[in-house]
C-alpha positions in Angstrom: -12.7 -4.6 17.4 -13.6 -4.8 13.6 -12.4 -1.2 13.3 -8.9 -2.1 14.5 -8.8 -5.0 12.0 -9.7 -2.6 9.2 -7.1 -0.1 10.1 -4.4 -2.8 10.3 -5.4 -3.9 6.8 -5.1 -0.3 5.6 -1.7 -0.2 7.2 -0.7 -3.5 5.6 -1.6 -2.1 2.2 0.4 1.1 2.8 3.4 -1.0 3.8 3.1 -3.0 0.6 3.1 0.2 -1.5 6.1 1.6 0.5 8.0 -1.7 0.1 7.6 -1.9 -3.7 8.3 1.9 -4.1 11.5 1.6 -2.1 12.7 -1.5 -3.9 12.3 0.4 -7.2 14.2 3.4 -5.9 11.2 5.7 -6.3 10.4 8.7 -4.2 6.8 9.4 -3.1 6.8 12.3 -5.5 8.0 10.0 -8.4 5.3 7.4 -7.6 2.7 10.2 -7.4 3.7 11.5 -10.8 3.7 8.0 -12.3 0.3 7.2 -10.7 -1.4 10.6 -11.3 -1.7 11.1 -7.5 -0.3 13.9 -5.3 2.8 12.8 -3.4 1.2 13.8 -0.1 -1.7 11.4 -0.8 0.8 8.6 -1.6 2.5 9.3 1.8 -0.8 9.2 3.6 -1.6 5.8 2.0 1.8 4.5 3.0 1.3 5.6 6.6 -2.1 3.8 6.7 -4.0 7.1 7.1 -6.2 6.7 4.0 -8.2 3.7 2.8 -7.7 3.9 -0.9 -10.4 3.1 -3.5 -10.0 0.4 -6.1 -9.4 3.1 -8.7 -6.5 4.5 -6.6 -5.1 1.1 -6.0 -5.1 0.5 -9.7 -3.3 3.8 -10.3 -0.7 2.8 -7.7 -0.1 -0.5 -9.5 0.3 1.3 -12.8 2.6 3.8 -11.2 4.7 1.0 -9.7 4.7 -0.7 -13.1 3.3 -4.0 -11.7 0.2 -6.1 -12.0 -2.4 -5.2 -9.3 -2.4 -8.9 -8.4 1.2 -8.7 -7.4 0.6 -5.7 -5.2 -2.3 -7.5 -3.7 -0.1 -10.6 -3.0 2.4 -8.4 -1.0 -0.6 -6.9 0.9 -1.8 -10.4 1.7 1.6 -11.4 2.9 1.7 -8.4 5.2 -1.8 -9.4 6.6 -0.5 -12.9 7.3 2.6 -11.6 9.0 0.5 -9.3 11.1 -1.7 -12.2 12.1 1.3 -14.3 13.0 2.6 -11.5 15.2 -0.7 -11.2 17.1 -0.7 -15.0 17.8 2.8 -14.9 19.2 
């Protein structure tokens, strides 16, 4: 069971990245360039296939031109929404 919770958290983070990137009208390639990451890696993060390190999360926040705390807040909102869906 803990493994499933971890993967849902990785997915929630990926959705946060995708949401902000889309709101800013950025492609995965554009975010990758801005963050110093390969666009395939950005895509894998967004799909929840990769559990990024803190260094990578920081690069993504820089690439998205936002404070890491703001990206974390969107991630936490996704976690709360996921928990609400599981209770329903």
